[in-house]
N, C-alpha and C positions, 0 to 999 in steps of 0.2 A: 417345637415349642417347649419351654422349660415348665415342668410341673411344680407348682408351689407346694411346699410341705404343708400338711394339714394335721392339726392336733385338736382333739376333742377333750376339753376339761369338763368333767361331769361330777355328779354327786356333790354339789356345792350350794352354798347359800350366797348368792351374788348380789351385792348392793351396786346397782347400776348408776346411781346419781342422776337417773332420768326415769321417765315413766315407761312401763311399770317399774317400780323401784327394785323389785326382787326378781331374780331368775335362778334357774337350776343348772344350766350348762352353757358352755361357750364353744363354738367351733371357730378355729383360727386357720386362715389360709395365708401363708406367707407372714407378712407383718401386720395383717389386719384381721379384725373380727368379721367373720362371714355371717355369724348368727349368734344371738344371745337370747335365751328364753327357756322354754320347757325342755326337759331332758328327752322326751319322746321325739320331739321335732329335731333336736340336735342329733340324736341317734340316726334318724331317717336321713338327714342331710349328710351325715358322715358315712352313710352306707353301712351301718352297723345294726340295723333293725331287722335284718333277715329278709326284708322285702325288696321289691324293685326300687331302684334309686332314682329312676327317671320318669316314673309315673306312667310307663307304657312304652310302646315301640318308638324307636328313633328313626329319623330320616337318615339315609345312608351318608348324606353329606354333613350331618351335625356332629359336633365334637363328642368324643367318648366321655362318659361320666368320670369324674375324678376318682382317684384311688381311695380306698378306705382310709380314714384318719387314724393316726396313733392316738391312744387313749390314755388320759391321766385321770385316775380316780382320786378326787380330793378328800374323800372320806367325810363329807359333810362340812368341810372347812368354810370359813368366811372369806369372801373375795370382795375387793373394792377397786375402783380405779387407782392407778398409781398416784401417789401424792405429788402435787406440783407445788414446790416451795415458792410462793408468790413474791418473796423478797429475801434474797440471800446474797452472800459475797463468797463465791465458790472457792477461788484460789486462796483467799484470806482464811476461809474456814479450814482448809487443809493445813495451812501454815500454823494456825492457832493451836491445832491439836498437838503441835510439837513444842508449845510454850509451857511455862510453869503455870498451872491452873490455880487461880486465886479466888474464884467466885464464892467458894464455901469457906474461905478464910475469915473467921469471925472478928478478928482484931489485928492491930498492927503487929503484935508479937508473933502471931501465926504467919502473917505475910513475911515477916523478916526471917522466920525459921525456914520457910519453904525456899526463899531466895538463897539463904546460906547453904542449905542442903543441895540445891541445884548447882551452886558454884563449886561446892566440894566434890560433887559427883562428876562434874565436867570441867576439870582444871584446864583442859586444852581449849575450851570454848572462848572465842575472843570477846564475846558479850553474852549477857543473860537476857532472854526475852520472856516476858510474863503476860498474862491476860486475865481480864474479867474481875479485877478488884472492884470492890464496892465502896462508895464514899462513906457509907455508914460504918465501915470497919476502921476508918482513919480518925484519930482524935480531932474533933472539930471539923471533920470533913475536909481537912486541909493537908494534903500530902506534900512532903518536902524532900528535896534531894538528900538532906542530911539523914532522914530516916532510912534510906537505902544505903547510903555511905556507911552507916554503922555496921552493916553486915557484908556489903560487897563494895569496898572502896577502890579496888584495883582494876576494874574493867567496866565498860559501859553497861548500864541496865536500862531497858525500855519496857515499861509496863502499860499495856492497853487498859483503859477503864472498861468496865462491863458494857457500857453503851458505845464504845469505840468513838467517843467524841472528845475524849481527853487522853493525854499520855503523861504518865508520871515517870520521871527519869532521875538518874543520879548525876553527881558532879562530872563524872567521867563521860557520860553521854552528852551533857551540855557542851563539854569541851569538844567532843567528837563532831558535834553538829555546828560548832563555831558560834554558839549562842553566848553572849555576854550582855552587860548592861546597856551596850550601845546597839544591840540587835533590835530592829524595829518590830512592832507587832504587825500582823498581817491583816488584810481586809477581811473582816468577819471572824478574826481570831485574836488570841491574846497569850502572851508569855507572862505568867504570874511572876511578880517581882517583889523584892523586899522594899517596903515603903521608905526605909531610911537610906539604903545603899543603892537601890535600883537594880541590884543583881537578880538574875533569874532564880526563883526558888525551887524549880523542879517540876512544874506543871504546865503543860502546853494545852491550850483549849482550842477546839474547832480547827479553823484553817491554819493556825500556827502549827498544829500537829501535822496537817496535810502538807504544808509547804516546807517544814524543816525536818521533821522526824521521818516521814514516809519516804521522801526522796533519798535521804541518807541510807535508810535500811534497804531500799530498793537497789541502790548502787552496790550494796554489799551482798545481794542475793543473786545466785547464778540461775541460768535457764534450767539447768538440771534440777536445782532445788525447787523452782517453780513447778516443773513437771511433776516432781514428787508430791508437792502440795496438792496439785490438781488430782492426781491419782488417789491420794489419801481421801480427799473430799468425795470423789466418785465412790470409793469403796464404802465409806461410812453412810453415804446417802442410800445406796442400793441396799445395804443391810438393814435399813430402817424403813424401806418401802417408798422412797422418793424416786420417781422416774423422770422428773423434769425440774429445772430450777430457773428462776428469773433473776439473773444477776444484776445487782443494782449499783455497781460502781466500777464498771469495766474501764480499763485503761490499756495502753499499748502492751505493757508487759503481760497482763492477764490474757488479753486476746491472743498474743503470740503463743502462749502456753496452750490455749485451747486449740489453736490452729495446728500446732505440732501434734496434739493428741488426735485431732481429726485425721491428719495425714497418716499417723501410725495405725489408726483404726480403719484405714482404707475407706474413708468418707463417712464413718460412723463414730459415735461416742458411746460410752457406757450409759449415759442418760442425755436427755435433750436440754439444751441451754438456749434461752432467749435473754438477750442482754440489753441493758441500758447504759449508754456511754456517759461517763461522769463529766459534767461541764463545771469547771471551777470558776469562781468569780475573780475577775481581774480588775474591775473598775474601769474597763475600757470596752465599749460596745463592739468595736471592730474585732478585738481579740476574742470576746465572748462568742460572737457570731462565727468566727473562724472555727471554733470548737463544734458548733452546730453543723457547719459544713462538713467537717470531718466525720461526724456521726452519720450524716446523710450519705456520704460516700461509702462508708462501711455498711450501711443498711442495704445498699445495692450490691456490694461486693461479697458480703458475708451473709448468705441467705440460703442455707441448706436446711433439710428437715431436722438436722441435729444441732446446728449452731446458727443462730441468727442475731444480728444487731437490729433491734426493733425500735429503739428510742433513746432519749436522753434522760439523765438523772440530775436534778438540781437539789442542793441542800439549802433550804430557805432559812433554817434556824438550827438551834442546837438541841439540847436535852434538858429536861427538868431537873435531873439529879445534879447537874453542874450549874444550874440556873442560867443556862445559855439558850433555852427555848424562848421565843419571843411571845410574851403574854400581854393580854389587854390590860391586866392589872398586875402590880408588882408582886414579887415573891414575899415570903414571910419576913425576910430581913430588910424589905424595902427596896431591894435592887430589882433591876429588870435587864433584859437583853434586847439589843437591836436585831432587826432582820439582817441575815448575812447577805441577802440579795434585796436591794432596794428596788421599788417598782420601775424606776427609770432604766434599770439594767435587766430586771426580770422579764418585764413585758415584751421587749424586743426579742429576747432569746426564745421565749415560749411561742411567740407568733411565728418566728422563723422556723422553728422545729415543726410546728403544726402545719405550716405551708408545705414542708417537705414530706408530710405524711408520717412523720415520726410520732411515736407515743411519748408524751411528757410525763415523767414521774417526779413529783415534788415532795421532798421530805419536809413535813410540817408537823411538829409536835405541839407547839404552843397555839393557843386559840387565835392570836394575832397572825401568826404565820399561815394558818389555814385560810384565814380571810384574804391575805395577800396572794396566796396560791390561787384561790378561786377568782380573785380579781384578774389575775394574769390569764387564766384559762378562759374566762369570759371575754377578755380583750381579744384573744386569739379567735374566738368564735365570731366576734363582730368583724374583725379584719379579714378573715379568710372564708367566711360563709359557713352554712350548716353542712354537716356530714357526720358519719359515724367515726368518732375519734378514739375512744377508749383511753383518754388521759386518766391519770391516777394521782391520788394524794396518799403519801405514805405516813403511817403511824397514827396521827391525830389522837394523841393520848388525852388531850384536853381540847374540846371543840364546842362551840355554841350550838344550841338547837337551830338557830337561824342558818348557820353554815351547813349543818347536816341537810336541811331542806333544800338549800341552794345547790349543794353537791349533787343531790338526787335529781334535781330539776335539770342540771347541766349534763347529766349522764356520766359523771366522773366516778371512777371506781374508787371505793374505799379499801385501801390495802393496809391490813392491820395484822398484828402479831400477838396472839393470845398469851404466849409465854412471857411477854413483857408485863402482863398483869398478874403474874405469879406473886402471891402475897409475900414470898420469901425475899423479893427484891423491891418491896414497896416502902420500907420504913423511911428511907431518906427521901424518896419521891414525895411522900405525903408531907414530910416535915418541911420541905422546901416550899410547898404551896401553903400549907398551914391554915386553910380556910375551907369554905363550902365547895370549892372546886374539886376537892378530893371525892365528893359524893357523885360526881358525873365522870369518873375516870374510865377510859376505854369503853365507851358506850356502844358496843357492837350492835345490839338489837335496835337501837335508835336508827341506825343506818338502814337496816333491812326493813323496818317499819315505814321508813320514808320512801322506800322503793329503790334504794341504791343497791348496786352490786357490791358485795363484800367478798374480797379475796383474802384468804388467810395464808400466812407464811411464818417464818421463824426469825428472820433477820440474823441468821447465823453469820459470823460467830459471836454477835453481841449476846446471844442466848443459845441454849441447847438446840441442835438441829432436829432432834427426834420428833417426828410428827405425832406419834400416839400420845406421849405426855402433853404435847401441845394441844391435842384434842381434849385431853382431860381438863386442862385449864379452861379451854373454851366452853366446855359443857358444865363445869362445876364452879368456876372462878376460885377453886381451891388451889393449893400449892402442890406442884409435882415434885418439889424439893423438900418440903417440911410439912408432914401431915398434921402437925400439932396446931398449925395456924388457921384462924377462921377464914372463911371465904371472903374474897374481895368483891363487894357489891354483887351478890348473887342474882340480883334482879336483871343483870345484863348477860346471864348465862345463855348459851345457845342450846337448842335441841340437838341431839346427836346426829340425826340425819342431816340437819342443816349445816352443822359444823363440818361434817365430812364432805358435803357438797361444796361448801365455800373453799375447802382446801383441795378440791379436784376440779369439778365442773366450772366454778366461778373463777378459780385461778387460771384455768385454760382460757376463759373468756377475757380475762384481764390482759392476756398477751396475744389476743386475736387468733387463738388456735382451737376454739371450741368446736370447729367442724371436724376435728380429727383427734382431739385429746379431751380428757376430763370426764367422760362418761363411757360406760360399757354398753354399746349398742352396735348393731350391724354397720359395717363400713368404717368404724373408728380404728385407729391404731391400737394394737393389742398391748397396751401398757397397763399392767394390773399387779395387784399385791394379794397374796394369800396369807392370812393370819392364822395363828394356832388357836385363836379365841374369837368368839362372836360377841362383841361388846354390847349388842342389843339384848342378848340373852344373859350374859354374864354380869352386866351392870357397868356403870361408868368407871368404877375403880379398876376394872380389868384393863383399862387403857394404860395403866401404869405397869402392868405385868405381862401383857400380851407381847408376843414376838412374831417376827416375820418368818414364815416358812418358805415362801418363794417371792421373788421380785422378777417380773417378766417385762421386758422392754422390746417393743416391736416384734412380739412373738417369741423372743429368745430369752431363756432363763438366764438372768444376769446375777442372781444371788439365790443360794439355797441354804436355808438355816439348818 
């Protein structure tokens, strides 16, 4: 019989995210926690207390007691369950880290300077990729190809908006994609055009980006590059205390990269991935349902402790910054957006996925979209009968009080991202709504007060992936990027213990893994993080300066700070 390695982590302040909330020591056997609690009992179980380990004589046929455990003295450090990013895009996150960063570019001149510098620094690069520009940095919030052409006219430039729901490109990129005045808009998307000439102006919204830009860039990306992107994401996540991620836009290329990594790791990954297969709208029920069938096939085929396909992802609307989120009332300029998925297409897909036992995650930022999402989920309940479903709605940046109560009643998980409420990225968001709706933005506590499960994530790479600054925004509603800004509706701030639990315990619940992940209790997988600072003692501001000393996944140290 193989003896499992045993390690005792002692002299710690352990936040378990379960009752009792705090412990002093953990004993690990193999990949699981054998005991979490008092140091005295942990020492006894580890055979390090100097006394008998088995409580008395043993029968001759009983197994010998385990060998003494190796000891790690944490010096009073703060320990918590590994963060589970409840909404992320893992391969895309790694790729984004290689793009020109534009989130903190305050104006068009700064954006142009960074693009010009990147082009000069990489004269051999066939194209320039950038990420995270803000509408508020662009004159009139209207980016054009000419603005990029002024500094990079000689090769294609593709720039992801901060929310990843629009792409700003130059003339060379439009030509590379074959987009001209005769190119049709897509179902649920739009190519912005000059009202006089009909020529594309350089902005692709929603599914126009998905169906024109993404496939072109994917065709130019090698498997080796995707493997590098995935490895980069793993490295950055582990260094910031993330031990699991719920991927929210899985496709064939991303899944292939994850499977290659799984094979290279002899059946393990650096962190655990639970993924939702992206179902794109086609306007044809048969084609839509074929995508659900593919997801169901993969859920049976890809089902290891490290990599699982658990559901589907549907993007029901867009974003408020681009005025593409579907709202019950118009935006400040009088415009509004339609649902990307109309009920006659949404309801059959949701019901089919539900019948297969898949979890359904629906992106719904506008209050009209969240109502449509709840309608579809309720329809699936009626068609397929009652059971534990764990369906989710993502984002819900604006949502009515009635929808919150209904979501809780249906047992739907509210999946939200505190970092999206950072005051530093709210100027344009508020301006687009321009009315009382801004006073009920990102109402996290309304969901918990209604009795709903709240799972917190980052939506990386639309926002920084670091969980500790994310927890700072969650608990203060202040900016992790600009300390000079006032808090954004502090009435919705979460208590620290609650925020940490929503990002660990409840995130595990949201992907049906609460029986082995998300809390530090006996029998759970040994996924945990050691910080150099106790935020309960040091205060909430310490979440911006604390760093990770250790990240442990399955009992194995995966990162050491």
